[in-house]
Backbone as a ProteinNet text record, in pm:
[ID]
protein_1_A
[PRIMARY]
MEGGAISTEAATVAAIGLAAVLTIAVAAALLIPGVSGPARSPSTPLAEVVDGYNGTAVIRISGITIDLAACRIYLVDPVGALHDVQTAILTNTTLEEGRAAYIFYLPLDDRPAASGYWITDEPGLVFTADYHVTVRPFAPGGQWRIVVYDSRSMKNRVDQVLLITGPASPA
[TERTIARY]
14414.9	14393.7	14520.8	14564.7	14687.4	14657.7	14752.3	14736.2	14790.5	14728.5	14774.8	14683.2	14708.4	14628.2	14489.4	14389.4	14254.1	14239.1	14141.6	14120.5	14055.6	14065.2	14003.9	13852.6	13792.9	13648.4	13606.2	13681.7	13649.5	13665.5	13767.4	13788.2	13674.4	13627.5	13517.2	13389.3	13360.5	13240.7	13249.1	13365.8	13383.1	13365.7	13418.8	13406.6	13261.3	13190	13048.7	12967.6	12996.1	12926.6	12952	13078.2	13113.3	13044.8	13042	12976.2	12826.8	12764.8	12621.8	12594.2	12676.9	12659.3	12676.6	12777.8	12800.1	12685.3	12634.2	12522.4	12399.7	12371.2	12255.9	12275.7	12396.4	12423.9	12406.3	12456.2	12442.7	12296	12224.4	12082.5	12003.3	12032.8	11962.3	11989.4	12112.6	12146.4	12074	12057.8	11989.9	11840	11784.3	11639.8	11595.6	11689	11652.8	11602	11479.1	11425.5	11516.5	11535.8	11615.5	11763.2	11811.4	11953.6	11985	11900.6	11928.8	11869.4	11796.2	11734.7	11618.7	11552	11440.2	11327.2	11264.3	11154.1	11037.6	10980.2	10867.6	10775.2	10650.5	10553.8	10551.2	10555.5	10551.4	10422.2	10317.4	10191	10187.2	10286.7	10291.4	10342.2	10261.7	10306.9	10411.2	10505.1	10602.9	10542	10449.4	10380.2	10230.2	10158.3	10013.3	9950.6	9825.1	9750.9	9683.7	9703.9	9640.3	9572.2	9481.6	9412.4	9497.2	9524.1	9592.4	9490.2	9528	9440.8	9310.7	9198.3	9064.6	9036.9	9100.9	9075.1	9142.2	9231.7	9302.1	9403.8	9407.1	9497.6	9643.5	9726.4	9872	9930.2	10053	10119.6	10215.4	10203.8	10295.4	10391.5	10521.6	10624.8	10677.2	10677.9	10728.2	10767.4	10827.8	10861.5	10985	11069.5	11190.5	11298.9	11422	11534.6	11595.3	11593.8	11639.8	11688.8	11795	11847.3	11779.9	11681.5	11605.5	11690.9	11801.1	11889.6	11963	11975.2	12044.3	11945.8	11819.8	11716.2	11652.3	11604.1	11516.9	11378.6	11278.9	11142.9	11058.3	10986.2	10903.3	10761.6	10668.2	10529.3	10489.6	10413.3	10355.8	10205.3	10140.4	9996.1	9919.3	9787.7	9708.4	9713.6	9749.6	9759.1	9901.2	9993.7	10130.1	10230.7	10190.4	10283.5	10375.5	10503.5	10604.2	10619.3	10619.5	10633.9	10750.5	10843.3	10949.3	10890.3	10940.1	10899.2	11015.5	10988.3	11090.7	11089	11198.6	11208.1	11152.3	11057.2	11003.3	11086.4	11043.9	11118.7	11150	11277.9	11319.4	11407.8	11351.5	11431.4	11532.3	11503	11595.4	11588.4	11695.7	11691.6	11688.7	11725.7	11723.5	11592.8	11514.7	11388.4	11420.4	11376.3	11405.2	11275.8	11287.9	11173	11103.8	10973.4	10897.5	10885.5	10950.6	10942.7	10864.8	10811.7	10737.1	10769.3	10755.4	10766.1	10636.8	10600.2	10472.5	10494.1	10425	10427.9	10292.4	10296.5	10172.7	10183	10067	10060.3	10024.8	10103.1	10078.6	10096.4	9985.5	9995.3	9993.8	10077.6	10082.5	10059	9940.9	9906.3	10000	10043.1	10128.8	10276	10312.7	10451.5	10451.1	10424.5	10414.6	10541.7	10658.5	10783.4	10791.5	10720.2	10721.4	10606.5	10520.6	10409.4	10459.1	10390.3	10424	10408.8	10477.8	10473.2	10594.6	10571.4	10674.8	10679	10795.9	10809.7	10857.3	10804.3	10841.6	10831	10902.8	10882	10820.8	10778.5	10714.4	10562.7	10498.3	10354.9	10270.2	10315.1	10238.5	10216.2	10303	10285.9	10166.8	10130.8	10023.1	9897.5	9909.2	9793.6	9735	9798	9747.3	9761.8	9707.9	9724.5	9824.2	9913.4	10009.1	10110.9	10152.2	10257.7	10204.2	10088.5	10030.5	9880.1	9811.6	9665.4	9623.1	9664.6	9637.9	9693.7	9718.5	9759.8	9638.8	9663.6	9555.4	9549.3	9435	9421.5	9511	9554.4	9623.3	9519.1	9554.4	9460.6	9536.4	9480.6	9348.4	9350.4	9231.1	9221.5	9249.8	9293.9	9321.2	9445.3	9507.9	9626	9751.8	9816.7	9941.4	10054.9	10165.9	10284.1	10387.2	10441.9	10548.7	10675.6	10784.6	10914.8	11014.6	11081.9	11190.4	11317.2	11399.9	11521.5	11642.3	11714.7	11835.1	11955	12017.4	12129.2	12255	12265.6	12384.6	12379.7	12266.7	12255	12206.9	12166.1	12115	11995.7	11905.1	11786.1	11665.1	11549.8	11424.9	11396.5	11394.3	11365.8	11215.7	11140.2	10994.1	10948.2	10859.7	10799.1	10660.3	10561.4	10425.6	10324.5	10211.6	10097.8	9991.9	9941.9	9843.7	9719.2	9604.2	9479.2	9456.5	9454.8	9429.5	9305.1	9204.6	9081.9	9105	9035.1	9051.4	8987.6	8989.7	8931.8	8784.3	8745.6	8605.7	8523.3	8395.3	8306.5	8292.7	8282.8	8265.5	8135.6	8141.6	8022.8	7930.5
4937.8	5015.2	5009.2	5124.3	5131.1	5107.3	5058.7	5030.3	5142.8	5259.4	5374.1	5402.6	5512.7	5555.8	5598.5	5581	5624.4	5771.5	5834.6	5977.1	5997.6	6117.9	6153.5	6135.1	6171.5	6157.9	6011.2	5924.4	5781.6	5724.3	5768.1	5722.1	5768.2	5890.8	5944.4	5864.9	5837.5	5760.6	5620	5557.8	5423.7	5425.1	5526.8	5537.1	5556.7	5640.6	5664.2	5536.7	5467.1	5341.1	5237.3	5223.8	5129	5166.1	5296.1	5341.1	5310.1	5328.8	5299.6	5151	5065.6	4921.1	4879.2	4931.9	4898.3	4947.2	5066.5	5120.1	5031	4988.9	4901.2	4766.8	4712.9	4583.9	4592.6	4699.6	4716.2	4736	4818.6	4841.4	4712.3	4632.7	4505.6	4411.7	4409	4322.1	4366.3	4496.6	4546.7	4522	4510.1	4492	4346.8	4253.2	4112.2	4082.4	4029.4	4001.8	3907.8	3940.3	3855.8	3888.5	3964.2	3996.5	4111.5	4215.5	4331.9	4321.4	4219.4	4203.2	4107.4	4079.6	3987.2	4043.3	3955.3	3999.1	4041.8	4157	4208.8	4275.7	4247.7	4308.5	4458.7	4538.6	4683.3	4730.2	4648.2	4687.5	4657	4583.3	4552.7	4674.9	4731.3	4850.6	4816.7	4906.7	4890.3	4933.3	5026.5	5073.2	5063.3	5025.9	5015.4	5041.1	5078.5	5103.4	4973.4	4934.5	4814.8	4852.8	4766.8	4790.8	4742.8	4833.6	4798.5	4765.7	4785.1	4756.3	4835.2	4769.6	4829.9	4893.3	4845.4	4897.8	5029.9	5075.1	5201.1	5183.1	5277.9	5268.5	5282	5191.3	5199.9	5174.6	5218.3	5198.6	5081.3	4985.3	4871.1	4888.1	4871.9	4872.6	4730.2	4675.5	4539.4	4523.3	4407.9	4378.1	4448.1	4497.2	4567.9	4536.1	4520.3	4502.2	4639	4681.8	4816.4	4819.7	4893.8	4912.5	5035.9	5014	5125.6	5215.6	5162.3	5244.3	5348.6	5326.3	5420.2	5512.6	5508.8	5585.2	5690.3	5794	5892.1	5868.4	5869.4	5843.4	5966.3	6010.7	6129.7	6099	6169.3	6167.5	6310.9	6327.6	6457.8	6439	6514.7	6497.8	6570.5	6553.1	6612	6764.5	6833.4	6979.6	7026	6931.1	6966.3	6973.6	6940.9	6944.6	6822.7	6846	6740.1	6684.3	6551.1	6484.4	6386.2	6396.8	6296.9	6171.8	6057	5930.3	5882.5	5860.7	5817.8	5665.4	5611	5466.3	5428.9	5336.8	5284.5	5162.3	5045.4	4921.3	4863.2	4842.6	4771.2	4656.7	4536.8	4421.3	4384.2	4420	4397.4	4520.4	4597.7	4722.1	4699.3	4579.6	4552	4483.4	4553	4498.8	4411.7	4287.3	4192.4	4128.7	4045.9	3973.4	3895.1	3906.6	3835.7	3911.9	4025.6	4106.8	4234.3	4294	4418.1	4513.1	4639.8	4743.9	4824.9	4883.7	4953.5	5095.2	5190	5328.7	5357.2	5414.4	5441.7	5576.3	5626.4	5754	5727	5785.1	5766.9	5900.1	5970.3	6093.2	6059.8	6125.3	6105	6239.4	6255.9	6383.4	6419.8	6319.3	6348.1	6364.1	6326	6339.9	6388.2	6516.4	6567.5	6545.3	6544.7	6524	6382.7	6289	6150.4	6122.5	6221.4	6203.9	6210.9	6142	6154.5	6026.3	6022.6	5909.2	5821.7	5691.1	5595.2	5480.6	5415.5	5295.6	5181	5062.9	4944.1	4820.6	4716.9	4587	4488.6	4541	4461.1	4470.9	4367	4373.5	4403.8	4361.1	4385.9	4533.3	4619.7	4763.6	4821	4760.3	4816.6	4730.2	4602.2	4513.4	4471.7	4510.2	4478.6	4601.7	4592.3	4698.8	4655.2	4562.8	4510.4	4614.3	4705.5	4801.5	4936.4	4973.9	5104.6	5094	5200.8	5197.7	5156.7	5229.4	5192.9	5299.7	5261	5358.9	5443.9	5561.4	5654.1	5672.4	5717.4	5739.1	5852.7	5841.2	5951	6060.1	6183.7	6293.4	6411.1	6476.7	6457.4	6343.9	6297.6	6195.3	6254.5	6170.1	6216.3	6150	6218.6	6167	6195.9	6092.2	6103.2	6053.1	6122.7	6079.9	6024.6	5907.8	5848.5	5847.5	5894.3	5895.6	5827.5	5724.8	5658.7	5691.3	5779.5	5826.9	5752	5684.5	5609.6	5702.2	5737.9	5832.6	5771.4	5639.5	5575.7	5580.6	5544.7	5546.3	5681.8	5768.8	5902.1	5893.9	5796.8	5778.1	5757.2	5792.5	5758.1	5611.8	5529.4	5387.2	5364	5447.1	5443.1	5587.1	5611.1	5743	5717.3	5713.8	5676.2	5767.7	5780.6	5852.1	5748.3	5756.7	5660.1	5733.3	5674.3	5729.3	5672.3	5761	5719.3	5792.5	5715.9	5778	5833.4	5940.3	6005.9	5927.3	5985.9	5918.6	5886.6	5770.9	5729.1	5801.9	5815.2	5877.2	5785.2	5842.5	5757.6	5678.2	5554.9	5468.7	5491.2
7241.2	7361.9	7443.5	7490.7	7569.2	7715.6	7792.2	7934.3	8019	8016.7	8094.4	8211.6	8280.7	8395.3	8349.6	8436.2	8402.5	8438.6	8379.4	8405.7	8542.4	8592.7	8720.7	8714.6	8601	8585.4	8592	8527.6	8529.5	8669.8	8743.1	8880.7	8970.8	8951.6	9031.9	9006.5	8880.1	8845.3	8905	8898.2	8954.6	9106.2	9174.7	9320.4	9362	9289.3	9321.1	9298.4	9190.4	9162.6	9269.7	9313.3	9418.8	9550.4	9583.3	9706.2	9701.8	9586.2	9572.5	9591.9	9532.2	9546.5	9692.2	9760.6	9901.8	9989.4	9962.3	10039.6	10024.9	9903.8	9880.3	9949.5	9945	10009.4	10160.6	10222	10367.6	10404.7	10328.8	10357.2	10344.7	10244.6	10227.1	10343.7	10391.9	10505.3	10631.5	10650	10769.4	10764.8	10647.9	10635.9	10640.2	10638.8	10645.4	10785.9	10801.8	10935.1	11012.8	11139.4	11226.7	11226.2	11126.7	11122.1	11216.2	11216.5	11298.3	11438.2	11467.4	11598.2	11585.9	11697.7	11691.7	11606.5	11530.6	11445.5	11533.2	11500.9	11576	11476.9	11490.6	11401	11424.2	11316.5	11334.5	11399.4	11392.3	11453.3	11603.1	11654.1	11796.2	11871.8	11960.1	12032.1	12138.2	12158.3	12265.2	12398	12391.9	12512	12486.6	12591.1	12579.5	12715.5	12712.8	12836.1	12877.6	13004.3	13059.3	13190.4	13235.3	13361.5	13477.6	13570.6	13693.9	13801.3	13926.2	14039.6	14027.9	14048.5	14039.9	13904.4	13798.1	13664.4	13633.2	13720	13697	13584.7	13492.3	13377.7	13420.1	13369.6	13383.3	13244	13223.3	13094.8	13108	13016.8	13015.3	12897.9	12926.3	12822.1	12811.7	12690.7	12669.9	12524	12492.3	12354.3	12303.1	12394.1	12354.8	12456.8	12409.9	12501.2	12524.9	12649.2	12682.3	12826	12851.2	12986.4	13045.3	13129.9	13186.2	13274.6	13329.3	13412.2	13328.4	13198.3	13109.6	13038.2	13078.5	13008.6	13098.3	13033.4	13097.4	13037.7	13123.7	13078.4	13108.8	13007.6	13019.8	12974.8	13035.1	12991.1	12958.9	12852.5	12820	12825.8	12915.6	12932.4	12821.8	12817	12708.6	12699.9	12807.9	12801.6	12772.5	12751.9	12713.6	12826.3	12948.8	13062.2	13058.3	13086.3	13086.6	13227.2	13239.3	13368.5	13362	13456.3	13469.5	13532.2	13491.3	13551.7	13637.3	13766	13860.7	13874	13921.6	13941.7	14077.8	14079.8	14205.8	14242.4	14200.6	14222.5	14085	14057	13936.1	13981.2	13985.3	14026.5	13919.3	13794.4	13684	13594.4	13587.2	13510.2	13360	13314.8	13171.2	13134.4	13057.3	13008	12887.3	12890.8	12783.3	12735.2	12633.9	12579.7	12691.3	12698.7	12800.7	12931.9	12943.5	13065.5	13034.9	13139.4	13122.4	13236.6	13208.4	13310.6	13303.8	13416.3	13425.9	13477.1	13415.8	13461.6	13524	13643.7	13716.2	13786.1	13829.7	13899.8	14045	14135.5	14278.3	14350.1	14376.4	14454.7	14603.7	14678	14823	14890.7	14948.8	15010.8	15124.8	15201.9	15316.6	15276.7	15154.4	15107.1	14961.9	14939.8	14802.4	14720	14784.1	14710	14652.9	14713.2	14665.4	14568.8	14547.3	14454.7	14311.2	14221.9	14081.1	14003.4	13891.2	13799.4	13823.9	13827.3	13865.2	13765.8	13755.3	13673.3	13761	13735.6	13811.6	13722.7	13761	13696.5	13796	13910	14014.6	13996.3	13941.1	13914	14037.3	14155.2	14276.8	14305.9	14254.3	14275.8	14200	14088.3	14007.1	14000.1	14033.7	14022.4	14156.8	14267.6	14401.4	14490.4	14609.9	14709.1	14816.4	14783.3	14881.2	14927.5	14839.4	14872.4	14918.3	14871	14901.5	14881.9	14913.4	14903.4	14762.6	14662.6	14523.2	14430.8	14307.3	14207.4	14172.2	14121.1	14086.6	13934.5	13884.7	13740.1	13690	13565.9	13499.2	13476.9	13507.2	13486.6	13426.7	13331.1	13271.8	13170.2	13136.7	13034.1	12897.1	12806.2	12669.9	12612.3	12517.9	12449	12531.5	12581.6	12657.1	12569.1	12572.9	12496.9	12594.2	12562.6	12642.4	12557.9	12618.9	12553	12645.4	12593.6	12665.9	12588	12645.9	12579.5	12634.2	12545.8	12582.2	12567.4	12680	12675.8	12616	12617.7	12558.3	12405.8	12349.1	12203	12151.5	12243.7	12210.9	12114.3	12142.9	12061.1	12151.1	12098.6	12165.2	12135.5	12238.8	12220.4	12211.7	12280.1	12271.9	12256.9	12163.9	12144.9	12088.3	12177.2	12138.4	12203.4	12138.9	12195.2	12229.6	12352.9	12402.4	12449.8	12424.7	12476.1	12615.3	12713.7	12851.9	12898.6	12937.9	12985.8	13125	13156.3	13285.6	13397.6	13516.5	13632.9	13610.8	13656.3	13645.7	13751.3	13725.5	13823.1	13943.3	14063.8	14182	14172.1	14215	14206.5	14323.2
[MASK]
+++++++++++++++++++++++++++++++++++++++++++++++++++++++++++++++++++++++++++++++++++++++++++++++++++++++++++++++++++++++++++++++++++++++++++++++++++++++++++++++++++++++++++

């Protein structure tokens, strides 16, 4: 066998083979638990409905590290209307392990411009009446979609559909 140059076809096959091996190696490294981030069960929701003050439904976001100041948060109600979520009080804009943020609805009859959906990490806003009369139920009841879009990574960090029951009948 002579020691000459290899053919173009042989070089192409070798390059494709090397690329395939590298792709598999990188994919395997990314799939190892704990290497790409903290291990989290895929069944653990990032957003869930919890009872706020007087049993009123609020959305809790937790179990994810995210800079809420770099995100846009949207809700899509059961009839397809899009709602922006505004920032109420965020004492820490970076949501980390062990922390939670809450989305709630607060209509203000005397200040319609301030009415709407809000996010906070201050539990007193959603679990007590210390700051305002009380949060109100999401209406209408049904399947609500929450999207947390990170403008820095240009990805949806949270994109979930949640069942939120409508306002309860007056007692």
